[in-house]
PDB file of N, CA, C, O and CB in Angstrom:
ATOM      1  N   MET A   1     164.765  28.233-116.515  1.00  0.00           N
ATOM      2  CA  MET A   1     164.414  29.631-116.412  1.00  0.00           C
ATOM      3  C   MET A   1     165.623  30.403-115.899  1.00  0.00           C
ATOM      4  O   MET A   1     165.869  30.454-114.694  1.00  0.00           O
ATOM      5  CB  MET A   1     163.190  29.829-115.488  1.00  0.00           C
ATOM      6  N   ASN A   2     166.358  30.990-116.799  1.00  0.00           N
ATOM      7  CA  ASN A   2     167.549  31.756-116.450  1.00  0.00           C
ATOM      8  C   ASN A   2     167.210  33.219-116.349  1.00  0.00           C
ATOM      9  O   ASN A   2     166.485  33.754-117.188  1.00  0.00           O
ATOM     10  CB  ASN A   2     168.662  31.539-117.472  1.00  0.00           C
ATOM     11  N   THR A   3     167.737  33.879-115.313  1.00  0.00           N
ATOM     12  CA  THR A   3     167.558  35.318-115.188  1.00  0.00           C
ATOM     13  C   THR A   3     168.752  36.001-115.822  1.00  0.00           C
ATOM     14  O   THR A   3     169.877  35.521-115.682  1.00  0.00           O
ATOM     15  CB  THR A   3     167.393  35.745-113.702  1.00  0.00           C
ATOM     16  N   PRO A   4     168.535  37.112-116.518  1.00  0.00           N
ATOM     17  CA  PRO A   4     169.665  37.792-117.158  1.00  0.00           C
ATOM     18  C   PRO A   4     170.623  38.342-116.109  1.00  0.00           C
ATOM     19  O   PRO A   4     170.196  38.873-115.084  1.00  0.00           O
ATOM     20  CB  PRO A   4     169.167  38.927-118.072  1.00  0.00           C
ATOM     21  N   GLN A   5     171.902  38.214-116.371  1.00  0.00           N
ATOM     22  CA  GLN A   5     172.945  38.709-115.476  1.00  0.00           C
ATOM     23  C   GLN A   5     173.398  40.086-115.938  1.00  0.00           C
ATOM     24  O   GLN A   5     173.558  40.335-117.133  1.00  0.00           O
ATOM     25  CB  GLN A   5     174.143  37.728-115.424  1.00  0.00           C
ATOM     26  N   ARG A   6     173.604  40.981-114.964  1.00  0.00           N
ATOM     27  CA  ARG A   6     174.158  42.293-115.290  1.00  0.00           C
ATOM     28  C   ARG A   6     175.650  42.166-115.507  1.00  0.00           C
ATOM     29  O   ARG A   6     176.316  41.360-114.858  1.00  0.00           O
ATOM     30  CB  ARG A   6     173.856  43.319-114.176  1.00  0.00           C
ATOM     31  N   GLU A   7     176.170  42.963-116.420  1.00  0.00           N
ATOM     32  CA  GLU A   7     177.616  43.009-116.611  1.00  0.00           C
ATOM     33  C   GLU A   7     178.236  43.696-115.401  1.00  0.00           C
ATOM     34  O   GLU A   7     177.828  44.795-115.026  1.00  0.00           O
ATOM     35  CB  GLU A   7     177.994  43.753-117.936  1.00  0.00           C
ATOM     36  N   VAL A   8     179.205  43.053-114.802  1.00  0.00           N
ATOM     37  CA  VAL A   8     179.876  43.592-113.627  1.00  0.00           C
ATOM     38  C   VAL A   8     181.297  43.963-114.027  1.00  0.00           C
ATOM     39  O   VAL A   8     182.057  43.105-114.476  1.00  0.00           O
ATOM     40  CB  VAL A   8     179.868  42.568-112.443  1.00  0.00           C
ATOM     41  N   PRO A   9     181.670  45.252-113.867  1.00  0.00           N
ATOM     42  CA  PRO A   9     183.033  45.657-114.196  1.00  0.00           C
ATOM     43  C   PRO A   9     184.052  44.905-113.348  1.00  0.00           C
ATOM     44  O   PRO A   9     183.764  44.516-112.216  1.00  0.00           O
ATOM     45  CB  PRO A   9     183.199  47.163-114.003  1.00  0.00           C
ATOM     46  N   ALA A  10     185.230  44.705-113.896  1.00  0.00           N
ATOM     47  CA  ALA A  10     186.289  43.949-113.211  1.00  0.00           C
ATOM     48  C   ALA A  10     186.717  44.614-111.903  1.00  0.00           C
ATOM     49  O   ALA A  10     187.121  43.927-110.965  1.00  0.00           O
ATOM     50  CB  ALA A  10     187.500  43.796-114.128  1.00  0.00           C
ATOM     51  N   ASP A  11     186.633  45.937-111.832  1.00  0.00           N
ATOM     52  CA  ASP A  11     187.056  46.643-110.623  1.00  0.00           C
ATOM     53  C   ASP A  11     185.901  46.903-109.655  1.00  0.00           C
ATOM     54  O   ASP A  11     186.032  47.740-108.762  1.00  0.00           O
ATOM     55  CB  ASP A  11     187.707  47.956-110.998  1.00  0.00           C
ATOM     56  N   ASP A  12     184.778  46.209-109.811  1.00  0.00           N
ATOM     57  CA  ASP A  12     183.608  46.388-108.967  1.00  0.00           C
ATOM     58  C   ASP A  12     183.890  45.864-107.565  1.00  0.00           C
ATOM     59  O   ASP A  12     184.170  44.676-107.406  1.00  0.00           O
ATOM     60  CB  ASP A  12     182.386  45.677-109.574  1.00  0.00           C
ATOM     61  N   PRO A  13     183.825  46.724-106.532  1.00  0.00           N
ATOM     62  CA  PRO A  13     184.107  46.263-105.174  1.00  0.00           C
ATOM     63  C   PRO A  13     183.026  45.333-104.623  1.00  0.00           C
ATOM     64  O   PRO A  13     183.242  44.668-103.609  1.00  0.00           O
ATOM     65  CB  PRO A  13     184.263  47.450-104.257  1.00  0.00           C
ATOM     66  N   PHE A  14     181.864  45.279-105.280  1.00  0.00           N
ATOM     67  CA  PHE A  14     180.773  44.431-104.820  1.00  0.00           C
ATOM     68  C   PHE A  14     180.811  43.035-105.432  1.00  0.00           C
ATOM     69  O   PHE A  14     180.061  42.156-105.008  1.00  0.00           O
ATOM     70  CB  PHE A  14     179.455  45.084-105.134  1.00  0.00           C
ATOM     71  N   ALA A  15     181.676  42.819-106.424  1.00  0.00           N
ATOM     72  CA  ALA A  15     181.753  41.515-107.087  1.00  0.00           C
ATOM     73  C   ALA A  15     182.168  40.448-106.084  1.00  0.00           C
ATOM     74  O   ALA A  15     183.165  40.604-105.380  1.00  0.00           O
ATOM     75  CB  ALA A  15     182.745  41.556-108.273  1.00  0.00           C
ATOM     76  N   GLY A  16     181.413  39.382-106.024  1.00  0.00           N
ATOM     77  CA  GLY A  16     181.753  38.265-105.156  1.00  0.00           C
ATOM     78  C   GLY A  16     181.395  38.434-103.693  1.00  0.00           C
ATOM     79  O   GLY A  16     181.773  37.599-102.871  1.00  0.00           O
ATOM     80  N   LEU A  17     180.674  39.493-103.344  1.00  0.00           N
ATOM     81  CA  LEU A  17     180.288  39.678-101.945  1.00  0.00           C
ATOM     82  C   LEU A  17     179.153  38.724-101.582  1.00  0.00           C
ATOM     83  O   LEU A  17     178.322  38.403-102.432  1.00  0.00           O
ATOM     84  CB  LEU A  17     179.866  41.142-101.683  1.00  0.00           C
ATOM     85  N   PRO A  18     179.108  38.272-100.338  1.00  0.00           N
ATOM     86  CA  PRO A  18     177.959  37.486 -99.899  1.00  0.00           C
ATOM     87  C   PRO A  18     176.724  38.377 -99.790  1.00  0.00           C
ATOM     88  O   PRO A  18     176.831  39.601 -99.874  1.00  0.00           O
ATOM     89  CB  PRO A  18     178.253  36.800 -98.545  1.00  0.00           C
ATOM     90  N   LEU A  19     175.560  37.770 -99.603  1.00  0.00           N
ATOM     91  CA  LEU A  19     174.317  38.535 -99.511  1.00  0.00           C
ATOM     92  C   LEU A  19     174.315  39.504 -98.335  1.00  0.00           C
ATOM     93  O   LEU A  19     173.802  40.617 -98.445  1.00  0.00           O
ATOM     94  CB  LEU A  19     173.140  37.593 -99.393  1.00  0.00           C
ATOM     95  N   LEU A  20     174.879  39.089 -97.230  1.00  0.00           N
ATOM     96  CA  LEU A  20     174.960  39.933 -96.037  1.00  0.00           C
ATOM     97  C   LEU A  20     176.423  40.130 -95.672  1.00  0.00           C
ATOM     98  O   LEU A  20     177.210  39.184 -95.656  1.00  0.00           O
ATOM     99  CB  LEU A  20     174.174  39.304 -94.846  1.00  0.00           C
ATOM    100  N   ILE A  21     176.771  41.372 -95.381  1.00  0.00           N
ATOM    101  CA  ILE A  21     178.146  41.661 -94.978  1.00  0.00           C
ATOM    102  C   ILE A  21     178.139  42.370 -93.629  1.00  0.00           C
ATOM    103  O   ILE A  21     177.216  43.133 -93.341  1.00  0.00           O
ATOM    104  CB  ILE A  21     178.870  42.523 -96.047  1.00  0.00           C
ATOM    105  N   PRO A  22     179.134  42.135 -92.812  1.00  0.00           N
ATOM    106  CA  PRO A  22     179.206  42.820 -91.520  1.00  0.00           C
ATOM    107  C   PRO A  22     179.332  44.336 -91.715  1.00  0.00           C
ATOM    108  O   PRO A  22     179.881  44.807 -92.711  1.00  0.00           O
ATOM    109  CB  PRO A  22     180.399  42.286 -90.694  1.00  0.00           C
ATOM    110  N   VAL A  23     178.824  45.065 -90.763  1.00  0.00           N
ATOM    111  CA  VAL A  23     178.856  46.530 -90.845  1.00  0.00           C
ATOM    112  C   VAL A  23     180.284  47.057 -91.016  1.00  0.00           C
ATOM    113  O   VAL A  23     180.482  47.966 -91.822  1.00  0.00           O
ATOM    114  CB  VAL A  23     178.222  47.142 -89.589  1.00  0.00           C
ATOM    115  N   PRO A  24     181.294  46.536 -90.301  1.00  0.00           N
ATOM    116  CA  PRO A  24     182.654  47.047 -90.518  1.00  0.00           C
ATOM    117  C   PRO A  24     183.151  46.858 -91.962  1.00  0.00           C
ATOM    118  O   PRO A  24     183.865  47.711 -92.490  1.00  0.00           O
ATOM    119  CB  PRO A  24     183.613  46.359 -89.563  1.00  0.00           C
ATOM    120  N   GLN A  25     182.776  45.753 -92.589  1.00  0.00           N
ATOM    121  CA  GLN A  25     183.175  45.538 -93.987  1.00  0.00           C
ATOM    122  C   GLN A  25     182.454  46.530 -94.909  1.00  0.00           C
ATOM    123  O   GLN A  25     183.051  47.028 -95.863  1.00  0.00           O
ATOM    124  CB  GLN A  25     182.869  44.080 -94.423  1.00  0.00           C
ATOM    125  N   ALA A  26     181.184  46.818 -94.634  1.00  0.00           N
ATOM    126  CA  ALA A  26     180.444  47.814 -95.413  1.00  0.00           C
ATOM    127  C   ALA A  26     181.088  49.190 -95.235  1.00  0.00           C
ATOM    128  O   ALA A  26     181.190  49.963 -96.188  1.00  0.00           O
ATOM    129  CB  ALA A  26     178.949  47.852 -94.984  1.00  0.00           C
ATOM    130  N   ALA A  27     181.514  49.485 -94.024  1.00  0.00           N
ATOM    131  CA  ALA A  27     182.182  50.765 -93.763  1.00  0.00           C
ATOM    132  C   ALA A  27     183.444  50.893 -94.598  1.00  0.00           C
ATOM    133  O   ALA A  27     183.729  51.950 -95.160  1.00  0.00           O
ATOM    134  CB  ALA A  27     182.521  50.905 -92.271  1.00  0.00           C
ATOM    135  N   GLN A  28     184.188  49.811 -94.671  1.00  0.00           N
ATOM    136  CA  GLN A  28     185.421  49.829 -95.461  1.00  0.00           C
ATOM    137  C   GLN A  28     185.099  50.060 -96.943  1.00  0.00           C
ATOM    138  O   GLN A  28     185.788  50.836 -97.605  1.00  0.00           O
ATOM    139  CB  GLN A  28     186.204  48.502 -95.279  1.00  0.00           C
ATOM    140  N   LEU A  29     184.074  49.405 -97.465  1.00  0.00           N
ATOM    141  CA  LEU A  29     183.681  49.594 -98.862  1.00  0.00           C
ATOM    142  C   LEU A  29     183.252  51.031 -99.141  1.00  0.00           C
ATOM    143  O   LEU A  29     183.532  51.583-100.205  1.00  0.00           O
ATOM    144  CB  LEU A  29     182.551  48.640 -99.223  1.00  0.00           C
ATOM    145  N   LEU A  30     182.565  51.627 -98.162  1.00  0.00           N
ATOM    146  CA  LEU A  30     182.069  52.996 -98.329  1.00  0.00           C
ATOM    147  C   LEU A  30     183.125  54.050 -98.047  1.00  0.00           C
ATOM    148  O   LEU A  30     182.960  55.213 -98.418  1.00  0.00           O
ATOM    149  CB  LEU A  30     180.888  53.226 -97.430  1.00  0.00           C
ATOM    150  N   GLY A  31     184.210  53.651 -97.393  1.00  0.00           N
ATOM    151  CA  GLY A  31     185.262  54.603 -97.060  1.00  0.00           C
ATOM    152  C   GLY A  31     184.899  55.480 -95.871  1.00  0.00           C
ATOM    153  O   GLY A  31     185.307  56.638 -95.788  1.00  0.00           O
ATOM    154  N   ILE A  32     184.120  54.907 -94.947  1.00  0.00           N
ATOM    155  CA  ILE A  32     183.744  55.645 -93.740  1.00  0.00           C
ATOM    156  C   ILE A  32     184.209  54.843 -92.527  1.00  0.00           C
ATOM    157  O   ILE A  32     184.609  53.686 -92.649  1.00  0.00           O
ATOM    158  CB  ILE A  32     182.194  55.906 -93.686  1.00  0.00           C
ATOM    159  N   SER A  33     184.150  55.474 -91.363  1.00  0.00           N
ATOM    160  CA  SER A  33     184.588  54.779 -90.151  1.00  0.00           C
ATOM    161  C   SER A  33     183.555  53.739 -89.729  1.00  0.00           C
ATOM    162  O   SER A  33     182.389  53.800 -90.118  1.00  0.00           O
ATOM    163  CB  SER A  33     184.833  55.784 -89.008  1.00  0.00           C
ATOM    164  N   ARG A  34     184.005  52.804 -88.938  1.00  0.00           N
ATOM    165  CA  ARG A  34     183.125  51.756 -88.411  1.00  0.00           C
ATOM    166  C   ARG A  34     182.011  52.383 -87.580  1.00  0.00           C
ATOM    167  O   ARG A  34     180.850  51.990 -87.691  1.00  0.00           O
ATOM    168  CB  ARG A  34     183.928  50.737 -87.558  1.00  0.00           C
ATOM    169  N   ALA A  35     182.369  53.359 -86.750  1.00  0.00           N
ATOM    170  CA  ALA A  35     181.380  54.027 -85.897  1.00  0.00           C
ATOM    171  C   ALA A  35     180.329  54.750 -86.736  1.00  0.00           C
ATOM    172  O   ALA A  35     179.140  54.709 -86.421  1.00  0.00           O
ATOM    173  CB  ALA A  35     182.072  55.022 -84.952  1.00  0.00           C
ATOM    174  N   ALA A  36     180.772  55.408 -87.800  1.00  0.00           N
ATOM    175  CA  ALA A  36     179.826  56.112 -88.676  1.00  0.00           C
ATOM    176  C   ALA A  36     178.879  55.121 -89.348  1.00  0.00           C
ATOM    177  O   ALA A  36     177.688  55.397 -89.491  1.00  0.00           O
ATOM    178  CB  ALA A  36     180.583  56.935 -89.744  1.00  0.00           C
ATOM    179  N   ALA A  37     179.402  53.977 -89.758  1.00  0.00           N
ATOM    180  CA  ALA A  37     178.556  52.970 -90.402  1.00  0.00           C
ATOM    181  C   ALA A  37     177.494  52.467 -89.430  1.00  0.00           C
ATOM    182  O   ALA A  37     176.340  52.289 -89.820  1.00  0.00           O
ATOM    183  CB  ALA A  37     179.409  51.791 -90.919  1.00  0.00           C
ATOM    184  N   TYR A  38     177.859  52.239 -88.187  1.00  0.00           N
ATOM    185  CA  TYR A  38     176.866  51.811 -87.197  1.00  0.00           C
ATOM    186  C   TYR A  38     175.843  52.917 -86.937  1.00  0.00           C
ATOM    187  O   TYR A  38     174.664  52.624 -86.735  1.00  0.00           O
ATOM    188  CB  TYR A  38     177.558  51.411 -85.881  1.00  0.00           C
ATOM    189  N   ARG A  39     176.273  54.181 -86.938  1.00  0.00           N
ATOM    190  CA  ARG A  39     175.324  55.294 -86.778  1.00  0.00           C
ATOM    191  C   ARG A  39     174.332  55.327 -87.939  1.00  0.00           C
ATOM    192  O   ARG A  39     173.129  55.478 -87.727  1.00  0.00           O
ATOM    193  CB  ARG A  39     176.076  56.642 -86.683  1.00  0.00           C
ATOM    194  N   PHE A  40     174.841  55.185 -89.178  1.00  0.00           N
ATOM    195  CA  PHE A  40     173.966  55.174 -90.349  1.00  0.00           C
ATOM    196  C   PHE A  40     173.007  53.986 -90.309  1.00  0.00           C
ATOM    197  O   PHE A  40     171.842  54.116 -90.682  1.00  0.00           O
ATOM    198  CB  PHE A  40     174.798  55.135 -91.636  1.00  0.00           C
ATOM    199  N   ALA A  41     173.490  52.839 -89.860  1.00  0.00           N
ATOM    200  CA  ALA A  41     172.645  51.647 -89.760  1.00  0.00           C
ATOM    201  C   ALA A  41     171.543  51.871 -88.718  1.00  0.00           C
ATOM    202  O   ALA A  41     170.381  51.544 -88.959  1.00  0.00           O
ATOM    203  CB  ALA A  41     173.499  50.400 -89.390  1.00  0.00           C
ATOM    204  N   ARG A  42     171.909  52.426 -87.570  1.00  0.00           N
ATOM    205  CA  ARG A  42     170.943  52.683 -86.501  1.00  0.00           C
ATOM    206  C   ARG A  42     169.893  53.704 -86.941  1.00  0.00           C
ATOM    207  O   ARG A  42     168.726  53.607 -86.562  1.00  0.00           O
ATOM    208  CB  ARG A  42     171.664  53.178 -85.239  1.00  0.00           C
ATOM    209  N   ALA A  43     170.318  54.682 -87.743  1.00  0.00           N
ATOM    210  CA  ALA A  43     169.393  55.712 -88.228  1.00  0.00           C
ATOM    211  C   ALA A  43     168.539  55.228 -89.403  1.00  0.00           C
ATOM    212  O   ALA A  43     167.635  55.934 -89.849  1.00  0.00           O
ATOM    213  CB  ALA A  43     170.171  56.950 -88.642  1.00  0.00           C
ATOM    214  N   GLY A  44     168.828  54.025 -89.899  1.00  0.00           N
ATOM    215  CA  GLY A  44     168.052  53.488 -91.018  1.00  0.00           C
ATOM    216  C   GLY A  44     168.543  53.946 -92.375  1.00  0.00           C
ATOM    217  O   GLY A  44     167.864  53.739 -93.381  1.00  0.00           O
ATOM    218  N   GLU A  45     169.707  54.563 -92.420  1.00  0.00           N
ATOM    219  CA  GLU A  45     170.246  55.055 -93.694  1.00  0.00           C
ATOM    220  C   GLU A  45     171.002  53.981 -94.460  1.00  0.00           C
ATOM    221  O   GLU A  45     171.195  54.111 -95.669  1.00  0.00           O
ATOM    222  CB  GLU A  45     171.160  56.236 -93.450  1.00  0.00           C
ATOM    223  N   LEU A  46     171.433  52.926 -93.787  1.00  0.00           N
ATOM    224  CA  LEU A  46     172.048  51.773 -94.450  1.00  0.00           C
ATOM    225  C   LEU A  46     171.044  50.623 -94.410  1.00  0.00           C
ATOM    226  O   LEU A  46     170.388  50.416 -93.389  1.00  0.00           O
ATOM    227  CB  LEU A  46     173.412  51.367 -93.761  1.00  0.00           C
ATOM    228  N   PRO A  47     170.913  49.873 -95.504  1.00  0.00           N
ATOM    229  CA  PRO A  47     169.974  48.750 -95.532  1.00  0.00           C
ATOM    230  C   PRO A  47     170.524  47.573 -94.726  1.00  0.00           C
ATOM    231  O   PRO A  47     171.491  46.932 -95.137  1.00  0.00           O
ATOM    232  CB  PRO A  47     169.690  48.318 -96.987  1.00  0.00           C
ATOM    233  N   THR A  48     169.907  47.295 -93.584  1.00  0.00           N
ATOM    234  CA  THR A  48     170.429  46.273 -92.678  1.00  0.00           C
ATOM    235  C   THR A  48     169.413  45.171 -92.403  1.00  0.00           C
ATOM    236  O   THR A  48     168.210  45.332 -92.608  1.00  0.00           O
ATOM    237  CB  THR A  48     170.857  46.910 -91.372  1.00  0.00           C
ATOM    238  N   LYS A  49     169.941  44.051 -91.934  1.00  0.00           N
ATOM    239  CA  LYS A  49     169.158  42.920 -91.427  1.00  0.00           C
ATOM    240  C   LYS A  49     169.804  42.498 -90.124  1.00  0.00           C
ATOM    241  O   LYS A  49     171.028  42.519 -89.992  1.00  0.00           O
ATOM    242  CB  LYS A  49     169.097  41.721 -92.463  1.00  0.00           C
ATOM    243  N   ARG A  50     168.988  42.117 -89.173  1.00  0.00           N
ATOM    244  CA  ARG A  50     169.500  41.611 -87.900  1.00  0.00           C
ATOM    245  C   ARG A  50     169.360  40.102 -87.877  1.00  0.00           C
ATOM    246  O   ARG A  50     168.313  39.561 -88.234  1.00  0.00           O
ATOM    247  CB  ARG A  50     168.753  42.249 -86.699  1.00  0.00           C
ATOM    248  N   LEU A  51     170.400  39.435 -87.464  1.00  0.00           N
ATOM    249  CA  LEU A  51     170.379  37.997 -87.219  1.00  0.00           C
ATOM    250  C   LEU A  51     170.830  37.820 -85.779  1.00  0.00           C
ATOM    251  O   LEU A  51     172.015  37.925 -85.464  1.00  0.00           O
ATOM    252  CB  LEU A  51     171.304  37.193 -88.238  1.00  0.00           C
ATOM    253  N   GLY A  52     169.877  37.554 -84.925  1.00  0.00           N
ATOM    254  CA  GLY A  52     170.193  37.517 -83.505  1.00  0.00           C
ATOM    255  C   GLY A  52     170.547  38.921 -83.047  1.00  0.00           C
ATOM    256  O   GLY A  52     169.799  39.873 -83.268  1.00  0.00           O
ATOM    257  N   ARG A  53     171.688  39.028 -82.415  1.00  0.00           N
ATOM    258  CA  ARG A  53     172.135  40.350 -81.958  1.00  0.00           C
ATOM    259  C   ARG A  53     173.038  41.039 -82.963  1.00  0.00           C
ATOM    260  O   ARG A  53     173.414  42.195 -82.772  1.00  0.00           O
ATOM    261  CB  ARG A  53     172.859  40.226 -80.639  1.00  0.00           C
ATOM    262  N   ARG A  54     173.390  40.339 -84.032  1.00  0.00           N
ATOM    263  CA  ARG A  54     174.311  40.908 -85.023  1.00  0.00           C
ATOM    264  C   ARG A  54     173.568  41.690 -86.094  1.00  0.00           C
ATOM    265  O   ARG A  54     172.446  41.352 -86.470  1.00  0.00           O
ATOM    266  CB  ARG A  54     175.140  39.805 -85.674  1.00  0.00           C
ATOM    267  N   VAL A  55     174.214  42.735 -86.574  1.00  0.00           N
ATOM    268  CA  VAL A  55     173.647  43.573 -87.625  1.00  0.00           C
ATOM    269  C   VAL A  55     174.492  43.390 -88.875  1.00  0.00           C
ATOM    270  O   VAL A  55     175.718  43.489 -88.833  1.00  0.00           O
ATOM    271  CB  VAL A  55     173.589  45.078 -87.195  1.00  0.00           C
ATOM    272  N   TYR A  56     173.819  43.122 -89.988  1.00  0.00           N
ATOM    273  CA  TYR A  56     174.484  42.951 -91.273  1.00  0.00           C
ATOM    274  C   TYR A  56     173.906  43.924 -92.285  1.00  0.00           C
ATOM    275  O   TYR A  56     172.744  44.317 -92.188  1.00  0.00           O
ATOM    276  CB  TYR A  56     174.345  41.501 -91.775  1.00  0.00           C
ATOM    277  N   VAL A  57     174.715  44.307 -93.248  1.00  0.00           N
ATOM    278  CA  VAL A  57     174.267  45.163 -94.340  1.00  0.00           C
ATOM    279  C   VAL A  57     173.943  44.259 -95.526  1.00  0.00           C
ATOM    280  O   VAL A  57     174.710  43.356 -95.859  1.00  0.00           O
ATOM    281  CB  VAL A  57     175.354  46.241 -94.716  1.00  0.00           C
ATOM    282  N   VAL A  58     172.798  44.512 -96.160  1.00  0.00           N
ATOM    283  CA  VAL A  58     172.374  43.737 -97.323  1.00  0.00           C
ATOM    284  C   VAL A  58     173.138  44.283 -98.527  1.00  0.00           C
ATOM    285  O   VAL A  58     172.903  45.412 -98.956  1.00  0.00           O
ATOM    286  CB  VAL A  58     170.807  43.818 -97.543  1.00  0.00           C
ATOM    287  N   SER A  59     174.055  43.478 -99.070  1.00  0.00           N
ATOM    288  CA  SER A  59     174.976  43.975-100.098  1.00  0.00           C
ATOM    289  C   SER A  59     174.251  44.420-101.374  1.00  0.00           C
ATOM    290  O   SER A  59     174.642  45.423-101.970  1.00  0.00           O
ATOM    291  CB  SER A  59     175.994  42.898-100.441  1.00  0.00           C
ATOM    292  N   ALA A  60     173.214  43.710-101.807  1.00  0.00           N
ATOM    293  CA  ALA A  60     172.493  44.111-103.022  1.00  0.00           C
ATOM    294  C   ALA A  60     171.798  45.452-102.823  1.00  0.00           C
ATOM    295  O   ALA A  60     171.793  46.291-103.723  1.00  0.00           O
ATOM    296  CB  ALA A  60     171.463  43.039-103.418  1.00  0.00           C
ATOM    297  N   LYS A  61     171.220  45.651-101.658  1.00  0.00           N
ATOM    298  CA  LYS A  61     170.555  46.927-101.380  1.00  0.00           C
ATOM    299  C   LYS A  61     171.564  48.043-101.164  1.00  0.00           C
ATOM    300  O   LYS A  61     171.274  49.209-101.430  1.00  0.00           O
ATOM    301  CB  LYS A  61     169.650  46.801-100.156  1.00  0.00           C
ATOM    302  N   LEU A  62     172.748  47.687-100.681  1.00  0.00           N
ATOM    303  CA  LEU A  62     173.801  48.693-100.508  1.00  0.00           C
ATOM    304  C   LEU A  62     174.205  49.250-101.860  1.00  0.00           C
ATOM    305  O   LEU A  62     174.413  50.455-102.001  1.00  0.00           O
ATOM    306  CB  LEU A  62     175.030  48.092 -99.784  1.00  0.00           C
ATOM    307  N   ARG A  63     174.318  48.375-102.861  1.00  0.00           N
ATOM    308  CA  ARG A  63     174.643  48.831-104.215  1.00  0.00           C
ATOM    309  C   ARG A  63     173.544  49.784-104.720  1.00  0.00           C
ATOM    310  O   ARG A  63     173.847  50.845-105.265  1.00  0.00           O
ATOM    311  CB  ARG A  63     174.804  47.613-105.184  1.00  0.00           C
ATOM    312  N   GLU A  64     172.280  49.408-104.538  1.00  0.00           N
ATOM    313  CA  GLU A  64     171.166  50.266-104.957  1.00  0.00           C
ATOM    314  C   GLU A  64     171.211  51.598-104.216  1.00  0.00           C
ATOM    315  O   GLU A  64     170.987  52.652-104.811  1.00  0.00           O
ATOM    316  CB  GLU A  64     169.813  49.563-104.710  1.00  0.00           C
ATOM    317  N   PHE A  65     171.500  51.549-102.917  1.00  0.00           N
ATOM    318  CA  PHE A  65     171.581  52.747-102.093  1.00  0.00           C
ATOM    319  C   PHE A  65     172.639  53.705-102.640  1.00  0.00           C
ATOM    320  O   PHE A  65     172.402  54.908-102.748  1.00  0.00           O
ATOM    321  CB  PHE A  65     171.897  52.375-100.637  1.00  0.00           C
ATOM    322  N   ILE A  66     173.792  53.165-102.977  1.00  0.00           N
ATOM    323  CA  ILE A  66     174.879  53.997-103.498  1.00  0.00           C
ATOM    324  C   ILE A  66     174.524  54.562-104.860  1.00  0.00           C
ATOM    325  O   ILE A  66     174.788  55.734-105.127  1.00  0.00           O
ATOM    326  CB  ILE A  66     176.178  53.193-103.587  1.00  0.00           C
ATOM    327  N   GLU A  67     173.929  53.749-105.733  1.00  0.00           N
ATOM    328  CA  GLU A  67     173.572  54.201-107.070  1.00  0.00           C
ATOM    329  C   GLU A  67     172.504  55.287-107.018  1.00  0.00           C
ATOM    330  O   GLU A  67     172.579  56.241-107.793  1.00  0.00           O
ATOM    331  CB  GLU A  67     173.086  53.027-107.913  1.00  0.00           C
ATOM    332  N   THR A  68     171.512  55.180-106.133  1.00  0.00           N
ATOM    333  CA  THR A  68     170.479  56.210-106.037  1.00  0.00           C
ATOM    334  C   THR A  68     171.045  57.485-105.423  1.00  0.00           C
ATOM    335  O   THR A  68     170.622  58.582-105.786  1.00  0.00           O
ATOM    336  CB  THR A  68     169.288  55.705-105.207  1.00  0.00           C
ATOM    337  N   GLU A  69     171.993  57.358-104.502  1.00  0.00           N
ATOM    338  CA  GLU A  69     172.639  58.530-103.918  1.00  0.00           C
ATOM    339  C   GLU A  69     173.463  59.262-104.981  1.00  0.00           C
ATOM    340  O   GLU A  69     173.501  60.492-104.990  1.00  0.00           O
ATOM    341  CB  GLU A  69     173.535  58.118-102.724  1.00  0.00           C
ATOM    342  N   ASP A  70     174.121  58.519-105.876  1.00  0.00           N
ATOM    343  CA  ASP A  70     174.891  59.142-106.944  1.00  0.00           C
ATOM    344  C   ASP A  70     173.991  59.915-107.893  1.00  0.00           C
ATOM    345  O   ASP A  70     174.363  60.997-108.349  1.00  0.00           O
ATOM    346  CB  ASP A  70     175.678  58.091-107.710  1.00  0.00           C
ATOM    347  N   GLU A  71     172.809  59.379-108.201  1.00  0.00           N
ATOM    348  CA  GLU A  71     171.879  60.051-109.103  1.00  0.00           C
ATOM    349  C   GLU A  71     171.315  61.320-108.489  1.00  0.00           C
ATOM    350  O   GLU A  71     171.035  62.280-109.207  1.00  0.00           O
ATOM    351  CB  GLU A  71     170.748  59.116-109.480  1.00  0.00           C
ATOM    352  N   ALA A  72     171.143  61.342-107.163  1.00  0.00           N
ATOM    353  CA  ALA A  72     170.589  62.500-106.486  1.00  0.00           C
ATOM    354  C   ALA A  72     171.593  63.637-106.400  1.00  0.00           C
ATOM    355  O   ALA A  72     171.203  64.800-106.301  1.00  0.00           O
ATOM    356  CB  ALA A  72     170.122  62.120-105.105  1.00  0.00           C
ATOM    357  N   ALA A  73     172.873  63.317-106.438  1.00  0.00           N
ATOM    358  CA  ALA A  73     173.925  64.343-106.283  1.00  0.00           C
ATOM    359  C   ALA A  73     174.142  65.134-107.532  1.00  0.00           C
ATOM    360  O   ALA A  73     174.989  66.027-107.557  1.00  0.00           O
ATOM    361  CB  ALA A  73     175.223  63.712-105.874  1.00  0.00           C
TER     362      ALA A  73
END
């Protein structure tokens, strides 16, 4: 049972990312400061998961978040 794969452009910054990425790495991908990324995560604007005391951004949901934000603009 194979699931269809989406075509990923060669310049896709999300290609090869793990399922969870640290907030500072997500900030770098988004082009925002580390502090701003933590503020967005705390406000619930970034899709996050907590593992212990650490906060990670869910990379698949981050892509969806960015794509829906682009459509709204």
